[in-house]
All heavy atoms as a GROMACS GRO file, in nm:
protein
  524
    1MET      N    1   0.085  -0.118   0.000
    1MET     CA    2   0.000   0.000   0.000
    1MET      C    3   0.090   0.124   0.000
    1MET      O    4   0.182   0.136   0.081
    1MET     CB    5  -0.088  -0.003   0.123
    1MET     CG    6  -0.189   0.105   0.129
    1MET     SD    7  -0.303   0.066   0.264
    1MET     CE    8  -0.425   0.182   0.234
    2SER      N    9   0.064   0.216  -0.090
    2SER     CA   10   0.149   0.335  -0.099
    2SER      C   11   0.108   0.438   0.005
    2SER      O   12  -0.007   0.447   0.046
    2SER     CB   13   0.141   0.395  -0.238
    2SER     OG   14   0.010   0.437  -0.265
    3ARG      N   15   0.206   0.515   0.046
    3ARG     CA   16   0.183   0.621   0.145
    3ARG      C   17   0.140   0.748   0.073
    3ARG      O   18   0.184   0.774  -0.038
    3ARG     CB   19   0.310   0.647   0.223
    3ARG     CG   20   0.352   0.528   0.309
    3ARG     CD   21   0.479   0.554   0.382
    3ARG     NE   22   0.471   0.680   0.454
    3ARG     CZ   23   0.571   0.732   0.522
    3ARG    NH1   24   0.687   0.670   0.524
    3ARG    NH2   25   0.558   0.845   0.585
    4PRO      N   26   0.056   0.830   0.136
    4PRO     CA   27   0.018   0.956   0.073
    4PRO      C   28   0.138   1.048   0.058
    4PRO      O   29   0.231   1.044   0.139
    4PRO     CB   30  -0.085   1.017   0.168
    4PRO     CG   31  -0.090   0.930   0.288
    4PRO     CD   32  -0.007   0.809   0.264
    5ILE      N   33   0.136   1.127  -0.045
    5ILE     CA   34   0.242   1.223  -0.071
    5ILE      C   35   0.198   1.360  -0.020
    5ILE      O   36   0.088   1.404  -0.049
    5ILE     CB   37   0.272   1.232  -0.222
    5ILE    CG1   38   0.319   1.097  -0.273
    5ILE    CG2   39   0.376   1.340  -0.250
    5ILE    CD1   40   0.328   1.090  -0.424
    6ARG      N   41   0.283   1.424   0.056
    6ARG     CA   42   0.254   1.558   0.106
    6ARG      C   43   0.306   1.659   0.005
    6ARG      O   44   0.424   1.658  -0.031
    6ARG     CB   45   0.321   1.579   0.241
    6ARG     CG   46   0.288   1.713   0.300
    6ARG     CD   47   0.342   1.725   0.440
    6ARG     NE   48   0.312   1.858   0.489
    6ARG     CZ   49   0.388   1.926   0.571
    6ARG    NH1   50   0.499   1.872   0.617
    6ARG    NH2   51   0.354   2.046   0.610
    7ILE      N   52   0.218   1.745  -0.041
    7ILE     CA   53   0.255   1.847  -0.139
    7ILE      C   54   0.250   1.983  -0.071
    7ILE      O   55   0.151   2.018  -0.007
    7ILE     CB   56   0.160   1.845  -0.260
    7ILE    CG1   57   0.169   1.709  -0.328
    7ILE    CG2   58   0.192   1.958  -0.355
    7ILE    CD1   59   0.069   1.687  -0.436
    8ILE      N   60   0.357   2.057  -0.084
    8ILE     CA   61   0.364   2.191  -0.025
    8ILE      C   62   0.365   2.293  -0.138
    8ILE      O   63   0.450   2.288  -0.226
    8ILE     CB   64   0.491   2.206   0.062
    8ILE    CG1   65   0.488   2.102   0.174
    8ILE    CG2   66   0.503   2.347   0.116
    8ILE    CD1   67   0.617   2.093   0.251
    9ASP      N   68   0.269   2.382  -0.135
    9ASP     CA   69   0.257   2.485  -0.238
    9ASP      C   70   0.309   2.616  -0.180
    9ASP      O   71   0.249   2.672  -0.090
    9ASP     CB   72   0.110   2.498  -0.279
    9ASP     CG   73   0.091   2.594  -0.394
    9ASP    OD1   74   0.190   2.655  -0.440
    9ASP    OD2   75  -0.023   2.609  -0.438
   10LYS      N   76   0.421   2.665  -0.231
   10LYS     CA   77   0.483   2.786  -0.178
   10LYS      C   78   0.459   2.908  -0.267
   10LYS      O   79   0.528   3.006  -0.255
   10LYS     CB   80   0.633   2.763  -0.159
   10LYS     CG   81   0.662   2.661  -0.052
   10LYS     CD   82   0.810   2.649  -0.026
   10LYS     CE   83   0.835   2.550   0.085
   10LYS     NZ   84   0.977   2.542   0.118
   11ARG      N   85   0.359   2.898  -0.356
   11ARG     CA   86   0.329   3.013  -0.440
   11ARG      C   87   0.275   3.127  -0.356
   11ARG      O   88   0.209   3.106  -0.254
   11ARG     CB   89   0.224   2.978  -0.545
   11ARG     CG   90   0.271   2.880  -0.648
   11ARG     CD   91   0.160   2.846  -0.741
   11ARG     NE   92   0.056   2.772  -0.668
   11ARG     CZ   93  -0.069   2.759  -0.709
   11ARG    NH1   94  -0.108   2.813  -0.822
   11ARG    NH2   95  -0.155   2.690  -0.639
   12ASN      N   96   0.298   3.248  -0.401
   12ASN     CA   97   0.239   3.366  -0.339
   12ASN      C   98   0.092   3.371  -0.379
   12ASN      O   99   0.061   3.386  -0.496
   12ASN     CB  100   0.313   3.491  -0.386
   12ASN     CG  101   0.263   3.616  -0.318
   12ASN    OD1  102   0.164   3.612  -0.246
   12ASN    ND2  103   0.331   3.724  -0.340
   13LYS      N  104   0.004   3.356  -0.284
   13LYS     CA  105  -0.138   3.350  -0.315
   13LYS      C  106  -0.212   3.476  -0.273
   13LYS      O  107  -0.322   3.471  -0.221
   13LYS     CB  108  -0.200   3.229  -0.248
   13LYS     CG  109  -0.154   3.098  -0.306
   13LYS     CD  110  -0.234   2.987  -0.248
   13LYS     CE  111  -0.200   2.857  -0.313
   13LYS     NZ  112  -0.286   2.750  -0.269
   14GLN      N  113  -0.155   3.590  -0.298
   14GLN     CA  114  -0.223   3.714  -0.264
   14GLN      C  115  -0.327   3.752  -0.369
   14GLN      O  116  -0.409   3.838  -0.346
   14GLN     CB  117  -0.122   3.827  -0.248
   14GLN     CG  118  -0.032   3.807  -0.129
   14GLN     CD  119   0.069   3.919  -0.116
   14GLN    OE1  120   0.072   4.012  -0.194
   14GLN    NE2  121   0.151   3.911  -0.015
   15TYR      N  122  -0.322   3.688  -0.485
   15TYR     CA  123  -0.413   3.721  -0.593
   15TYR      C  124  -0.469   3.593  -0.654
   15TYR      O  125  -0.406   3.488  -0.651
   15TYR     CB  126  -0.339   3.798  -0.705
   15TYR     CG  127  -0.274   3.924  -0.655
   15TYR    CD1  128  -0.140   3.927  -0.624
   15TYR    CD2  129  -0.349   4.039  -0.638
   15TYR    CE1  130  -0.080   4.042  -0.578
   15TYR    CE2  131  -0.290   4.154  -0.592
   15TYR     CZ  132  -0.155   4.156  -0.562
   15TYR     OH  133  -0.097   4.270  -0.516
   16PHE      N  134  -0.587   3.604  -0.712
   16PHE     CA  135  -0.646   3.496  -0.790
   16PHE      C  136  -0.726   3.560  -0.902
   16PHE      O  137  -0.753   3.680  -0.898
   16PHE     CB  138  -0.732   3.402  -0.704
   16PHE     CG  139  -0.856   3.467  -0.650
   16PHE    CD1  140  -0.977   3.453  -0.716
   16PHE    CD2  141  -0.852   3.543  -0.536
   16PHE    CE1  142  -1.090   3.513  -0.668
   16PHE    CE2  143  -0.965   3.604  -0.485
   16PHE     CZ  144  -1.086   3.589  -0.552
   17MET      N  145  -0.762   3.482  -1.003
   17MET     CA  146  -0.832   3.539  -1.117
   17MET      C  147  -0.971   3.481  -1.132
   17MET      O  148  -0.993   3.363  -1.103
   17MET     CB  149  -0.754   3.513  -1.246
   17MET     CG  150  -0.620   3.581  -1.248
   17MET     SD  151  -0.532   3.577  -1.406
   17MET     CE  152  -0.563   3.417  -1.470
   18VAL      N  153  -1.062   3.565  -1.177
   18VAL     CA  154  -1.196   3.523  -1.215
   18VAL      C  155  -1.213   3.562  -1.361
   18VAL      O  156  -1.184   3.676  -1.399
   18VAL     CB  157  -1.304   3.592  -1.128
   18VAL    CG1  158  -1.443   3.555  -1.174
   18VAL    CG2  159  -1.285   3.556  -0.981
   19ASP      N  160  -1.259   3.469  -1.441
   19ASP     CA  161  -1.273   3.494  -1.584
   19ASP      C  162  -1.374   3.604  -1.615
   19ASP      O  163  -1.482   3.610  -1.554
   19ASP     CB  164  -1.316   3.367  -1.657
   19ASP     CG  165  -1.209   3.261  -1.657
   19ASP    OD1  166  -1.091   3.297  -1.654
   19ASP    OD2  167  -1.245   3.142  -1.662
   20ASP      N  168  -1.343   3.687  -1.712
   20ASP     CA  169  -1.436   3.789  -1.760
   20ASP      C  170  -1.565   3.726  -1.810
   20ASP      O  171  -1.673   3.783  -1.794
   20ASP     CB  172  -1.372   3.872  -1.872
   20ASP     CG  173  -1.273   3.973  -1.820
   20ASP    OD1  174  -1.276   4.005  -1.700
   20ASP    OD2  175  -1.192   4.022  -1.901
   21VAL      N  176  -1.554   3.609  -1.873
   21VAL     CA  177  -1.673   3.541  -1.924
   21VAL      C  178  -1.774   3.520  -1.813
   21VAL      O  179  -1.894   3.540  -1.831
   21VAL     CB  180  -1.635   3.406  -1.989
   21VAL    CG1  181  -1.756   3.324  -2.025
   21VAL    CG2  182  -1.549   3.429  -2.112
   22TYR      N  183  -1.725   3.481  -1.695
   22TYR     CA  184  -1.817   3.462  -1.582
   22TYR      C  185  -1.876   3.595  -1.538
   22TYR      O  186  -1.999   3.608  -1.528
   22TYR     CB  187  -1.747   3.394  -1.464
   22TYR     CG  188  -1.846   3.370  -1.352
   22TYR    CD1  189  -1.928   3.259  -1.356
   22TYR    CD2  190  -1.861   3.462  -1.249
   22TYR    CE1  191  -2.024   3.240  -1.257
   22TYR    CE2  192  -1.957   3.442  -1.151
   22TYR     CZ  193  -2.038   3.332  -1.156
   22TYR     OH  194  -2.134   3.314  -1.061
   23LEU      N  195  -1.791   3.692  -1.513
   23LEU     CA  196  -1.840   3.820  -1.461
   23LEU      C  197  -1.927   3.895  -1.561
   23LEU      O  198  -2.022   3.964  -1.522
   23LEU     CB  199  -1.723   3.908  -1.418
   23LEU     CG  200  -1.645   3.856  -1.297
   23LEU    CD1  201  -1.525   3.945  -1.269
   23LEU    CD2  202  -1.735   3.850  -1.174
   24ASN      N  203  -1.898   3.883  -1.689
   24ASN     CA  204  -1.973   3.956  -1.791
   24ASN      C  205  -2.097   3.882  -1.840
   24ASN      O  206  -2.175   3.939  -1.916
   24ASN     CB  207  -1.883   3.987  -1.911
   24ASN     CG  208  -1.773   4.084  -1.876
   24ASN    OD1  209  -1.785   4.161  -1.782
   24ASN    ND2  210  -1.665   4.081  -1.951
   25GLY      N  211  -2.115   3.760  -1.800
   25GLY     CA  212  -2.230   3.684  -1.850
   25GLY      C  213  -2.302   3.603  -1.745
   25GLY      O  214  -2.415   3.633  -1.709
   26TYR      N  215  -2.234   3.503  -1.693
   26TYR     CA  216  -2.300   3.411  -1.601
   26TYR      C  217  -2.339   3.474  -1.468
   26TYR      O  218  -2.443   3.441  -1.412
   26TYR     CB  219  -2.211   3.289  -1.574
   26TYR     CG  220  -2.183   3.205  -1.695
   26TYR    CD1  221  -2.057   3.201  -1.753
   26TYR    CD2  222  -2.284   3.128  -1.752
   26TYR    CE1  223  -2.032   3.124  -1.865
   26TYR    CE2  224  -2.260   3.050  -1.864
   26TYR     CZ  225  -2.133   3.049  -1.921
   26TYR     OH  226  -2.109   2.972  -2.030
   27ALA      N  227  -2.260   3.564  -1.418
   27ALA     CA  228  -2.284   3.620  -1.284
   27ALA      C  229  -2.421   3.683  -1.272
   27ALA      O  230  -2.490   3.664  -1.171
   27ALA     CB  231  -2.174   3.720  -1.248
   28LYS      N  232  -2.464   3.758  -1.372
   28LYS     CA  233  -2.594   3.826  -1.363
   28LYS      C  234  -2.710   3.727  -1.366
   28LYS      O  235  -2.817   3.755  -1.314
   28LYS     CB  236  -2.608   3.932  -1.469
   28LYS     CG  237  -2.613   3.881  -1.610
   28LYS     CD  238  -2.621   3.997  -1.708
   28LYS     CE  239  -2.604   3.947  -1.851
   28LYS     NZ  240  -2.596   4.058  -1.945
   29HIS      N  241  -2.688   3.609  -1.425
   29HIS     CA  242  -2.794   3.508  -1.431
   29HIS      C  243  -2.795   3.419  -1.307
   29HIS      O  244  -2.902   3.371  -1.268
   29HIS     CB  245  -2.778   3.422  -1.557
   29HIS     CG  246  -2.791   3.499  -1.682
   29HIS    ND1  247  -2.910   3.553  -1.726
   29HIS    CD2  248  -2.699   3.536  -1.775
   29HIS    CE1  249  -2.891   3.618  -1.839
   29HIS    NE2  250  -2.763   3.609  -1.871
   30LEU      N  251  -2.680   3.397  -1.248
   30LEU     CA  252  -2.670   3.305  -1.134
   30LEU      C  253  -2.688   3.373  -1.000
   30LEU      O  254  -2.717   3.308  -0.901
   30LEU     CB  255  -2.538   3.229  -1.140
   30LEU     CG  256  -2.523   3.140  -1.263
   30LEU    CD1  257  -2.383   3.080  -1.268
   30LEU    CD2  258  -2.629   3.032  -1.264
   31GLY      N  259  -2.665   3.503  -0.993
   31GLY     CA  260  -2.688   3.577  -0.870
   31GLY      C  261  -2.566   3.589  -0.781
   31GLY      O  262  -2.462   3.527  -0.804
   32PRO      N  263  -2.581   3.670  -0.675
   32PRO     CA  264  -2.466   3.702  -0.590
   32PRO      C  265  -2.413   3.588  -0.505
   32PRO      O  266  -2.292   3.574  -0.490
   32PRO     CB  267  -2.517   3.817  -0.502
   32PRO     CG  268  -2.665   3.807  -0.506
   32PRO     CD  269  -2.700   3.747  -0.639
   33ILE      N  270  -2.499   3.503  -0.451
   33ILE     CA  271  -2.451   3.393  -0.366
   33ILE      C  272  -2.373   3.292  -0.450
   33ILE      O  273  -2.262   3.251  -0.413
   33ILE     CB  274  -2.566   3.324  -0.290
   33ILE    CG1  275  -2.636   3.424  -0.197
   33ILE    CG2  276  -2.515   3.203  -0.213
   33ILE    CD1  277  -2.548   3.479  -0.086
   34THR      N  278  -2.429   3.252  -0.564
   34THR     CA  279  -2.359   3.159  -0.652
   34THR      C  280  -2.227   3.218  -0.699
   34THR      O  281  -2.125   3.149  -0.707
   34THR     CB  282  -2.447   3.122  -0.773
   34THR    OG1  283  -2.570   3.068  -0.724
   34THR    CG2  284  -2.379   3.020  -0.862
   35SER      N  285  -2.227   3.348  -0.728
   35SER     CA  286  -2.104   3.415  -0.770
   35SER      C  287  -2.000   3.412  -0.659
   35SER      O  288  -1.881   3.390  -0.686
   35SER     CB  289  -2.133   3.559  -0.812
   35SER     OG  290  -2.213   3.559  -0.928
   36MET      N  291  -2.041   3.432  -0.536
   36MET     CA  292  -1.946   3.427  -0.424
   36MET      C  293  -1.891   3.286  -0.405
   36MET      O  294  -1.774   3.270  -0.375
   36MET     CB  295  -2.011   3.479  -0.296
   36MET     CG  296  -2.041   3.628  -0.298
   36MET     SD  297  -1.895   3.730  -0.331
   36MET     CE  298  -1.793   3.690  -0.192
   37VAL      N  299  -1.974   3.185  -0.424
   37VAL     CA  300  -1.926   3.046  -0.415
   37VAL      C  301  -1.822   3.022  -0.525
   37VAL      O  302  -1.715   2.965  -0.501
   37VAL     CB  303  -2.042   2.945  -0.424
   37VAL    CG1  304  -1.990   2.803  -0.440
   37VAL    CG2  305  -2.131   2.956  -0.302
   38TYR      N  306  -1.852   3.067  -0.648
   38TYR     CA  307  -1.758   3.052  -0.759
   38TYR      C  308  -1.626   3.122  -0.727
   38TYR      O  309  -1.517   3.066  -0.748
   38TYR     CB  310  -1.819   3.108  -0.887
   38TYR     CG  311  -1.727   3.106  -1.005
   38TYR    CD1  312  -1.697   2.986  -1.070
   38TYR    CD2  313  -1.666   3.222  -1.051
   38TYR    CE1  314  -1.611   2.983  -1.178
   38TYR    CE2  315  -1.580   3.220  -1.159
   38TYR     CZ  316  -1.554   3.100  -1.222
   38TYR     OH  317  -1.467   3.098  -1.328
   39ILE      N  318  -1.633   3.244  -0.674
   39ILE     CA  319  -1.512   3.319  -0.639
   39ILE      C  320  -1.433   3.246  -0.529
   39ILE      O  321  -1.310   3.238  -0.536
   39ILE     CB  322  -1.547   3.463  -0.599
   39ILE    CG1  323  -1.591   3.539  -0.724
   39ILE    CG2  324  -1.431   3.533  -0.530
   39ILE    CD1  325  -1.656   3.673  -0.696
   40ALA      N  326  -1.503   3.190  -0.431
   40ALA     CA  327  -1.435   3.113  -0.325
   40ALA      C  328  -1.364   2.992  -0.385
   40ALA      O  329  -1.251   2.960  -0.347
   40ALA     CB  330  -1.534   3.070  -0.218
   41LEU      N  331  -1.428   2.924  -0.480
   41LEU     CA  332  -1.364   2.810  -0.545
   41LEU      C  333  -1.241   2.855  -0.625
   41LEU      O  334  -1.137   2.790  -0.620
   41LEU     CB  335  -1.463   2.738  -0.637
   41LEU     CG  336  -1.572   2.661  -0.565
   41LEU    CD1  337  -1.678   2.616  -0.665
   41LEU    CD2  338  -1.516   2.543  -0.488
   42CYS      N  339  -1.253   2.967  -0.696
   42CYS     CA  340  -1.138   3.021  -0.770
   42CYS      C  341  -1.022   3.050  -0.675
   42CYS      O  342  -0.906   3.026  -0.708
   42CYS     CB  343  -1.176   3.149  -0.844
   42CYS     SG  344  -1.285   3.125  -0.984
   43ARG      N  345  -1.052   3.101  -0.559
   43ARG     CA  346  -0.949   3.137  -0.462
   43ARG      C  347  -0.874   3.015  -0.411
   43ARG      O  348  -0.758   3.024  -0.374
   43ARG     CB  349  -1.013   3.210  -0.345
   43ARG     CG  350  -0.914   3.260  -0.245
   43ARG     CD  351  -0.981   3.351  -0.145
   43ARG     NE  352  -0.883   3.399  -0.050
   43ARG     CZ  353  -0.870   3.352   0.073
   43ARG    NH1  354  -0.950   3.258   0.117
   43ARG    NH2  355  -0.778   3.400   0.153
   44HIS      N  356  -0.938   2.900  -0.408
   44HIS     CA  357  -0.876   2.779  -0.351
   44HIS      C  358  -0.824   2.682  -0.455
   44HIS      O  359  -0.779   2.572  -0.420
   44HIS     CB  360  -0.977   2.708  -0.260
   44HIS     CG  361  -1.002   2.783  -0.134
   44HIS    ND1  362  -1.102   2.877  -0.123
   44HIS    CD2  363  -0.937   2.783  -0.017
   44HIS    CE1  364  -1.098   2.929  -0.002
   44HIS    NE2  365  -0.999   2.873   0.065
   45VAL      N  366  -0.825   2.718  -0.582
   45VAL     CA  367  -0.780   2.626  -0.686
   45VAL      C  368  -0.629   2.604  -0.678
   45VAL      O  369  -0.554   2.693  -0.640
   45VAL     CB  370  -0.823   2.678  -0.826
   45VAL    CG1  371  -0.739   2.795  -0.869
   45VAL    CG2  372  -0.820   2.569  -0.928
   46ASP      N  373  -0.587   2.483  -0.712
   46ASP     CA  374  -0.444   2.451  -0.708
   46ASP      C  375  -0.385   2.455  -0.850
   46ASP      O  376  -0.452   2.495  -0.946
   46ASP     CB  377  -0.419   2.316  -0.641
   46ASP     CG  378  -0.481   2.198  -0.715
   46ASP    OD1  379  -0.519   2.213  -0.833
   46ASP    OD2  380  -0.491   2.090  -0.654
   47LYS      N  381  -0.261   2.414  -0.863
   47LYS     CA  382  -0.192   2.418  -0.992
   47LYS      C  383  -0.257   2.331  -1.098
   47LYS      O  384  -0.242   2.356  -1.216
   47LYS     CB  385  -0.045   2.377  -0.975
   47LYS     CG  386   0.038   2.475  -0.898
   47LYS     CD  387   0.182   2.431  -0.895
   47LYS     CE  388   0.222   2.404  -0.752
   47LYS     NZ  389   0.361   2.366  -0.739
   48GLU      N  390  -0.329   2.228  -1.056
   48GLU     CA  391  -0.397   2.138  -1.149
   48GLU      C  392  -0.540   2.183  -1.177
   48GLU      O  393  -0.620   2.109  -1.232
   48GLU     CB  394  -0.397   1.995  -1.095
   48GLU     CG  395  -0.263   1.926  -1.105
   48GLU     CD  396  -0.166   1.973  -0.997
   48GLU    OE1  397  -0.211   1.999  -0.883
   48GLU    OE2  398  -0.046   1.983  -1.026
   49GLN      N  399  -0.575   2.305  -1.134
   49GLN     CA  400  -0.709   2.361  -1.152
   49GLN      C  401  -0.816   2.281  -1.079
   49GLN      O  402  -0.929   2.269  -1.125
   49GLN     CB  403  -0.744   2.373  -1.301
   49GLN     CG  404  -0.648   2.463  -1.377
   49GLN     CD  405  -0.650   2.605  -1.322
   49GLN    OE1  406  -0.753   2.670  -1.321
   49GLN    NE2  407  -0.536   2.653  -1.274
   50MET      N  408  -0.781   2.229  -0.961
   50MET     CA  409  -0.874   2.156  -0.876
   50MET      C  410  -0.892   2.232  -0.746
   50MET      O  411  -0.796   2.291  -0.695
   50MET     CB  412  -0.821   2.016  -0.846
   50MET     CG  413  -0.791   1.931  -0.970
   50MET     SD  414  -0.938   1.890  -1.063
   50MET     CE  415  -1.010   1.768  -0.959
   51ALA      N  416  -1.013   2.231  -0.693
   51ALA     CA  417  -1.041   2.298  -0.567
   51ALA      C  418  -1.138   2.213  -0.486
   51ALA      O  419  -1.241   2.172  -0.537
   51ALA     CB  420  -1.100   2.436  -0.590
   52PHE      N  421  -1.103   2.187  -0.361
   52PHE     CA  422  -1.187   2.103  -0.276
   52PHE      C  423  -1.207   2.164  -0.136
   52PHE      O  424  -1.194   2.094  -0.037
   52PHE     CB  425  -1.126   1.963  -0.263
   52PHE     CG  426  -1.121   1.888  -0.393
   52PHE    CD1  427  -1.003   1.879  -0.463
   52PHE    CD2  428  -1.235   1.829  -0.445
   52PHE    CE1  429  -0.998   1.810  -0.583
   52PHE    CE2  430  -1.231   1.761  -0.565
   52PHE     CZ  431  -1.111   1.752  -0.634
   53PRO      N  432  -1.239   2.295  -0.127
   53PRO     CA  433  -1.269   2.348   0.006
   53PRO      C  434  -1.401   2.288   0.055
   53PRO      O  435  -1.489   2.257  -0.026
   53PRO     CB  436  -1.281   2.498  -0.018
   53PRO     CG  437  -1.323   2.510  -0.159
   53PRO     CD  438  -1.256   2.395  -0.231
   54SER      N  439  -1.414   2.274   0.185
   54SER     CA  440  -1.538   2.217   0.239
   54SER      C  441  -1.653   2.318   0.225
   54SER      O  442  -1.630   2.439   0.210
   54SER     CB  443  -1.520   2.181   0.386
   54SER     OG  444  -1.504   2.300   0.464
   55GLN      N  445  -1.775   2.268   0.233
   55GLN     CA  446  -1.891   2.356   0.230
   55GLN      C  447  -1.887   2.454   0.346
   55GLN      O  448  -1.922   2.571   0.330
   55GLN     CB  449  -2.019   2.275   0.233
   55GLN     CG  450  -2.043   2.197   0.107
   55GLN     CD  451  -2.169   2.111   0.115
   55GLN    OE1  452  -2.236   2.104   0.218
   55GLN    NE2  453  -2.200   2.045   0.006
   56LYS      N  454  -1.842   2.407   0.462
   56LYS     CA  455  -1.834   2.494   0.579
   56LYS      C  456  -1.732   2.606   0.554
   56LYS      O  457  -1.758   2.722   0.587
   56LYS     CB  458  -1.796   2.415   0.703
   56LYS     CG  459  -1.785   2.504   0.827
   56LYS     CD  460  -1.762   2.425   0.951
   56LYS     CE  461  -1.745   2.505   1.076
   56LYS     NZ  462  -1.759   2.646   1.075
   57MET      N  463  -1.617   2.573   0.496
   57MET     CA  464  -1.516   2.676   0.469
   57MET      C  465  -1.570   2.781   0.373
   57MET      O  466  -1.554   2.901   0.397
   57MET     CB  467  -1.388   2.615   0.411
   57MET     CG  468  -1.282   2.720   0.378
   57MET     SD  469  -1.139   2.656   0.294
   57MET     CE  470  -1.059   2.572   0.429
   58ILE      N  471  -1.638   2.736   0.267
   58ILE     CA  472  -1.695   2.832   0.172
   58ILE      C  473  -1.798   2.919   0.242
   58ILE      O  474  -1.797   3.042   0.227
   58ILE     CB  475  -1.756   2.758   0.052
   58ILE    CG1  476  -1.648   2.694  -0.032
   58ILE    CG2  477  -1.838   2.855  -0.034
   58ILE    CD1  478  -1.699   2.604  -0.142
   59ALA      N  479  -1.888   2.858   0.319
   59ALA     CA  480  -1.990   2.935   0.390
   59ALA      C  481  -1.928   3.036   0.485
   59ALA      O  482  -1.973   3.151   0.493
   59ALA     CB  483  -2.083   2.840   0.466
   60ASP      N  484  -1.824   2.995   0.558
   60ASP     CA  485  -1.758   3.088   0.650
   60ASP      C  486  -1.693   3.203   0.574
   60ASP      O  487  -1.703   3.318   0.615
   60ASP     CB  488  -1.650   3.015   0.731
   60ASP     CG  489  -1.708   2.920   0.835
   60ASP    OD1  490  -1.829   2.930   0.865
   60ASP    OD2  491  -1.632   2.834   0.884
   61LYS      N  492  -1.628   3.173   0.462
   61LYS     CA  493  -1.557   3.277   0.384
   61LYS      C  494  -1.652   3.379   0.324
   61LYS      O  495  -1.621   3.497   0.316
   61LYS     CB  496  -1.472   3.214   0.273
   61LYS     CG  497  -1.359   3.128   0.321
   61LYS     CD  498  -1.247   3.212   0.374
   61LYS     CE  499  -1.130   3.122   0.412
   61LYS     NZ  500  -1.025   3.195   0.478
   62ILE      N  501  -1.770   3.334   0.279
   62ILE     CA  502  -1.862   3.427   0.213
   62ILE      C  503  -1.971   3.480   0.306
   62ILE      O  504  -2.056   3.558   0.265
   62ILE     CB  505  -1.924   3.367   0.085
   62ILE    CG1  506  -2.017   3.252   0.116
   62ILE    CG2  507  -1.814   3.324  -0.011
   62ILE    CD1  508  -2.092   3.200  -0.007
   63GLY      N  509  -1.966   3.437   0.432
   63GLY     CA  510  -2.055   3.493   0.533
   63GLY      C  511  -2.198   3.444   0.530
   63GLY      O  512  -2.289   3.520   0.562
   64VAL      N  513  -2.218   3.319   0.493
   64VAL     CA  514  -2.354   3.263   0.494
   64VAL      C  515  -2.367   3.146   0.591
   64VAL      O  516  -2.458   3.066   0.580
   64VAL     CB  517  -2.401   3.223   0.352
   64VAL    CG1  518  -2.415   3.342   0.263
   64VAL    CG2  519  -2.311   3.118   0.291
   65ALA      N  520  -2.273   3.136   0.683
   65ALA     CA  521  -2.274   3.024   0.778
   65ALA      C  522  -2.388   3.037   0.877
   65ALA      O  523  -2.437   3.139   0.909
   65ALA     CB  524  -2.142   3.019   0.853
   0.00000   0.00000   0.00000
């Protein structure tokens, strides 16, 4: 059985990007709460474009807990 690999990400994470396509199109149709969830997911994405923050973490970050 293989052991889990610990990955350390030392990138400077002071900034993240949200696509213009989302902000200029989807955001107005999906509303502010869905947009905040999307932004929270963007903030937590890794180098492989995967994000797995918990529902509680997202709720705490966007203030809907």
